[in-house]
C-alpha positions as CSV (number, residue, x, y, z in Angstrom):
1,M,31.2,53.0,81.0
2,A,32.5,53.4,77.8
3,L,31.3,49.0,76.4
4,D,27.5,50.2,77.9
5,G,27.9,52.5,75.2
6,S,29.8,50.8,72.6
7,L,26.4,48.6,73.4
8,A,24.3,50.6,72.8
9,S,25.7,52.3,69.6
10,S,26.1,48.7,68.2
11,A,22.1,47.7,69.8
12,S,21.3,50.7,68.2
13,A,22.8,50.6,64.8
14,M,21.6,46.5,64.4
15,A,17.5,47.7,65.2
16,E,18.9,50.1,62.4
17,H,19.3,48.1,60.1
18,V,16.6,45.3,60.5
19,Q,14.7,48.3,60.2
20,L,15.7,49.3,56.4
21,S,16.4,45.5,56.5
22,G,12.4,44.2,56.3
23,V,13.5,41.5,57.9
24,R,12.1,40.7,61.6
25,R,13.0,38.2,64.0
26,G,11.2,37.2,67.6
27,P,7.8,35.9,67.7
28,F,4.4,37.5,65.8
29,Q,3.0,40.9,66.8
30,E,-0.3,42.4,66.5
31,G,-0.3,44.6,63.1
32,E,2.0,41.8,62.0
33,R,1.8,40.1,58.4
34,I,2.3,36.4,58.3
35,T,1.5,33.7,55.5
36,L,-0.2,31.2,56.1
37,T,0.7,27.7,54.2
38,D,-2.1,24.6,53.9
39,P,-1.4,21.5,53.2
40,K,-1.6,21.7,49.3
41,G,0.8,24.1,49.6
42,R,-1.3,27.3,48.7
43,R,0.1,30.7,50.6
44,H,-2.6,33.0,52.1
45,S,-1.5,36.8,53.5
46,V,-2.5,37.4,57.2
47,V,-2.4,40.5,58.7
48,L,-2.5,39.8,62.8
49,A,-4.9,41.2,65.4
50,V,-5.7,40.2,68.7
51,G,-9.4,38.5,68.8
52,G,-8.9,38.0,64.8
53,Q,-9.4,34.9,62.7
54,F,-9.0,33.8,59.4
55,H,-12.0,32.4,57.8
56,T,-11.0,29.0,55.5
57,A,-13.7,26.4,54.1
58,K,-11.8,24.0,57.1
59,G,-12.1,26.1,59.7
60,A,-10.8,29.4,60.9
61,V,-7.4,30.1,62.4
62,N,-7.2,31.8,65.4
63,H,-4.3,35.3,65.6
64,D,-4.1,34.0,69.1
65,D,-2.8,30.9,68.7
66,L,0.1,33.1,66.3
67,I,0.6,36.6,67.8
68,S,4.1,35.7,70.4
69,H,4.5,32.9,68.8
70,L,7.7,32.6,67.5
71,E,7.5,31.4,63.3
72,G,7.7,28.4,61.4
73,I,4.8,27.3,63.9
74,V,2.2,24.4,62.5
75,V,-1.6,26.2,63.7
76,S,-4.8,23.9,63.3
77,S,-8.1,25.2,62.1
78,T,-11.1,25.3,63.8
79,G,-11.9,22.0,61.4
80,G,-8.5,20.1,62.0
81,T,-6.3,21.5,58.9
82,Q,-3.1,22.4,59.7
83,F,-1.6,25.6,58.9
84,L,2.4,26.8,58.9
85,A,3.0,30.1,59.5
86,M,6.7,31.9,58.3
87,R,7.0,35.7,57.9
88,P,6.8,36.0,54.1
89,L,10.1,36.9,52.3
90,L,10.4,39.6,50.2
91,N,9.9,38.3,47.0
92,E,6.3,36.3,48.7
93,F,5.7,39.5,50.2
94,T,5.6,41.8,46.8
95,V,3.1,39.0,44.6
96,T,0.5,39.7,47.6
97,M,0.9,43.1,48.5
98,P,-2.2,45.7,47.3
99,R,-1.3,46.7,44.1
100,G,-2.7,49.9,41.3
101,A,0.3,49.6,38.6
102,A,1.5,45.3,37.8
103,V,4.3,44.5,39.9
104,V,7.8,43.9,39.2
105,Y,7.7,39.6,39.7
106,P,10.4,38.6,41.6
107,K,12.6,36.9,39.2
108,D,13.3,40.3,37.3
109,A,13.8,42.2,40.2
110,A,16.5,39.9,41.1
111,Q,18.1,40.7,37.5
112,I,17.5,44.3,37.8
113,L,19.0,44.4,41.2
114,M,22.1,42.2,39.5
115,S,22.6,43.4,35.9
116,A,21.9,47.0,36.7
117,D,24.7,46.0,39.1
118,I,22.7,48.2,42.3
119,F,24.9,48.2,45.6
120,P,25.3,49.6,49.1
121,G,25.3,53.0,48.9
122,A,24.2,53.9,45.2
123,R,22.4,56.7,44.9
124,V,19.4,55.3,42.2
125,L,16.3,57.1,40.6
126,E,13.9,55.3,39.5
127,A,11.3,56.2,38.0
128,G,7.8,54.3,37.7
129,A,7.7,53.3,41.0
130,G,4.1,51.7,40.5
131,S,3.6,49.4,44.1
132,G,6.9,49.8,45.3
133,A,7.7,46.1,44.3
134,L,11.1,46.9,42.9
135,T,10.8,49.9,45.4
136,C,11.6,47.9,48.2
137,N,13.8,45.5,46.4
138,L,16.2,48.7,45.3
139,L,16.2,50.1,49.3
140,R,17.3,46.5,50.5
141,A,20.3,46.3,47.6
142,I,21.4,50.4,48.1
143,G,21.2,49.4,52.2
144,P,21.1,52.5,54.9
145,S,24.1,54.6,52.9
146,G,22.5,54.2,49.7
147,R,19.9,57.0,48.6
148,L,16.8,56.0,46.3
149,I,14.8,59.1,44.0
150,S,11.3,57.2,42.9
151,Y,9.2,58.7,40.3
152,E,5.2,58.4,40.1
153,R,2.9,60.7,37.8
154,R,0.3,59.0,39.5
155,E,-0.7,59.9,42.6
156,D,-3.2,57.1,43.4
157,F,-0.2,54.7,42.6
158,A,2.8,56.5,44.6
159,A,0.5,56.4,47.9
160,I,-0.3,53.0,47.0
161,A,3.4,52.4,46.7
162,R,4.5,54.7,50.0
163,R,1.8,52.5,51.9
164,N,3.6,49.1,50.2
165,V,7.0,50.3,51.3
166,E,6.3,51.4,55.0
167,N,3.9,48.3,55.8
168,F,7.1,46.0,55.1
169,F,9.9,48.0,56.4
170,R,7.2,49.0,59.9
171,A,8.8,52.8,59.0
172,S,9.2,55.6,55.5
173,P,12.6,54.9,55.0
174,P,15.0,58.1,55.3
175,N,17.3,57.1,52.6
176,W,14.1,56.9,50.7
177,D,12.4,60.0,48.3
178,L,8.7,59.9,46.7
179,R,8.2,61.9,44.4
180,V,5.0,62.2,42.6
181,A,5.5,64.1,39.6
182,D,6.7,63.3,35.0
183,L,9.9,62.8,35.1
184,L,10.8,64.3,31.9
185,E,8.9,68.0,34.1
186,S,11.5,67.3,36.5
187,R,14.8,69.1,37.2
188,I,17.4,66.5,38.4
189,E,21.0,68.1,39.7
190,E,22.3,65.4,41.9
191,P,25.1,63.0,40.7
192,L,23.0,59.2,39.6
193,D,25.1,55.9,39.5
194,R,22.5,54.3,38.3
195,V,18.6,54.7,37.3
196,V,16.2,52.3,36.7
197,L,13.5,52.3,34.6
198,D,10.2,50.7,34.9
199,L,8.0,53.5,32.0
200,L,5.9,53.2,28.5
201,A,9.1,54.9,26.4
202,P,12.0,54.6,28.7
203,W,13.3,55.9,25.4
204,D,12.3,59.5,25.9
205,C,14.4,59.8,29.0
206,V,17.9,58.9,28.1
207,A,19.1,62.2,26.6
208,V,17.9,63.7,30.1
209,L,19.4,60.9,32.0
210,A,22.5,60.4,30.7
211,D,23.4,64.3,31.8
212,V,23.6,63.3,35.7
213,L,24.4,59.5,35.1
214,V,28.2,59.7,36.4
215,P,30.7,57.8,34.0
216,G,30.3,54.2,34.2
217,G,26.9,54.6,35.9
218,V,24.1,51.7,34.3
219,F,21.2,52.9,32.9
220,C,18.9,50.1,33.3
221,A,14.8,49.8,31.4
222,Y,12.5,47.2,32.0
223,V,10.2,46.9,28.9
224,A,6.8,44.6,28.4
225,T,7.3,44.7,24.5
226,T,9.7,43.7,21.8
227,T,8.3,47.2,20.5
228,Q,9.8,48.6,23.6
229,L,12.5,46.9,23.3
230,A,13.7,48.0,20.0
231,E,13.3,51.5,20.4
232,T,15.4,52.2,23.8
233,V,18.1,49.6,22.3
234,E,18.2,52.3,19.0
235,T,17.4,54.9,21.0
236,L,20.8,54.7,23.4
237,R,22.7,53.3,20.6
238,V,22.3,57.1,18.7
239,H,23.3,58.7,22.1
240,S,26.2,57.3,21.3
241,G,27.2,57.9,25.5
242,F,26.7,54.8,26.3
243,T,28.5,51.8,25.5
244,E,26.1,48.6,23.3
245,P,22.7,47.7,24.8
246,E,22.0,44.7,26.2
247,A,18.7,42.8,26.6
248,T,17.5,39.9,28.0
249,E,14.4,38.4,29.4
250,S,14.6,35.8,32.6
251,L,12.5,32.5,32.4
252,V,11.4,30.5,36.0
253,R,10.4,27.0,35.8
254,A,10.2,24.8,39.0
255,W,10.6,20.9,39.0
256,H,8.1,18.6,40.7
257,A,10.8,15.4,42.7
258,E,9.2,13.4,44.8
259,G,10.6,9.7,44.6
260,L,11.4,8.7,40.7
261,A,8.7,11.0,39.9
262,V,10.9,14.0,39.0
263,R,10.1,16.7,36.5
264,P,9.4,20.0,34.8
265,R,6.0,21.6,36.4
266,H,3.4,22.6,34.5
267,D,3.6,26.8,36.6
268,M,6.2,27.9,34.7
269,V,7.2,31.5,35.5
270,G,7.5,32.9,31.3
271,H,7.9,35.6,29.9
272,T,7.0,39.0,32.0
273,G,9.4,41.4,30.2
274,F,12.9,42.7,29.3
275,V,15.8,44.4,31.0
276,I,18.3,46.4,28.6
277,T,20.7,47.8,30.3
278,A,23.8,50.4,28.8
279,R,26.8,51.8,30.4
280,R,27.1,55.8,30.8
281,L,30.5,56.5,28.9
282,A,33.0,59.5,30.8
283,P,32.2,62.8,28.9
284,G,33.9,63.8,25.0
285,F,33.9,59.6,24.1
286,T,30.7,58.1,21.6
287,A,30.2,54.8,22.1
288,P,32.8,52.8,19.3
289,L,31.6,51.3,16.2
290,R,30.1,47.9,16.1
291,K,31.7,45.4,13.9
292,R,29.0,42.9,13.5
293,R,27.1,43.7,10.4
294,P,23.5,44.4,11.0
295,A,21.0,41.4,10.0
296,R,19.8,42.0,6.2
297,G,16.9,44.3,5.6
298,A,17.1,45.4,9.5
299,Y,16.6,48.5,8.2
300,G,15.0,48.7,5.2
301,N,12.4,51.5,4.1
302,D,10.1,50.0,7.1
303,Y,12.4,50.9,9.7
304,K,10.8,53.6,11.3
305,G,12.4,54.3,14.6
306,P,15.6,57.0,15.9
307,R,17.6,54.7,13.6
308,S,17.1,55.2,10.1
309,Q,20.5,54.8,8.8
310,P,22.8,51.2,10.1
311,G,25.8,51.8,12.3
C-alpha cells in the first residue's frame, strides 16, 4: 500500500511538473496547438480539431491524420506536399501566439533570464505583461515553488496575456498573480527576489521597487531606445542603493551550411532592445564611487537627465 501511495504521489508530482512546464508528451490531442513545417522551412501554427483541415496552396492537411499520432510524423497534403508535425517549443510559441502588445523575442527573453538570474523558487515581479511571452518564460524558470506577480495597465492586453499563458500551460498556473493595475499606484508589501520591467519609463519605478527588493536582489529593465537606456541607468546611479548598472543587447545571426557553401544567412535578428540590470545593496549602504572618469562632455550643459553632476 505504501508503495502504491508513493507511486501515486510521484505520478501526481510528474503531472504537475508537466503542466507547469508547458511540455506535453504522447500523441497529439484535439484542441492542441502544433506546428507544421513545409519543405521550405516555413512554419504554420495549427490548432487541431476533429474533422478539421489546414488549407495551403498545395492542398489541405487533414487534422484527423495528426490526432492520436506521435509528434515527429510527416503528413502529406491532398496536393502531395509533405509537412513535418511537431509540438512548438516555447520560443516558437511566443513568436506565433496572438498578440496585443509586441512580444519580448526569444533572444531577449533568454538574456533576461540569465542576466536577472531567474531561479526556481524565486519571488518575481513583472511589470508590462503585454501579450504574455516573457511571462511564460518567467513561469517556467521559477517552477512550481516560485511566485510571479505580473502587472499590466491595459485590460485588453491582460486578457490576451492570460489567454496565451493558459494556452501554453493548458491551465492558469497557481503561482501566477496577474493584476490589471498601474504598478506605481499599487501597494507592494511582500519581499521580492527579482523585478523585471518592460515599461516605457522603468526609471519611475526604481524608488518604489527598491523598498521591496531584498538585498542582493536583481532589478532588470528591458527598453527599446538609447534615451530610455540612459534615463534608467542614470536613475539607478542617483538612487545609490544599487550596484553599477550594466546594459547589454544581443544580436543573433543564423548560418547557412550546405556542403562547401557555409556563410551567414541574410535574416539576422538585429537590435530589438536593451537589457539593464543592477543589484540591490543592503540597507544603509551606498554604491562605491565609480573609478573611471566620464567621457568629456557627458554631463555638459546639454545634459538634462537625473544626474546633474558627474559622480
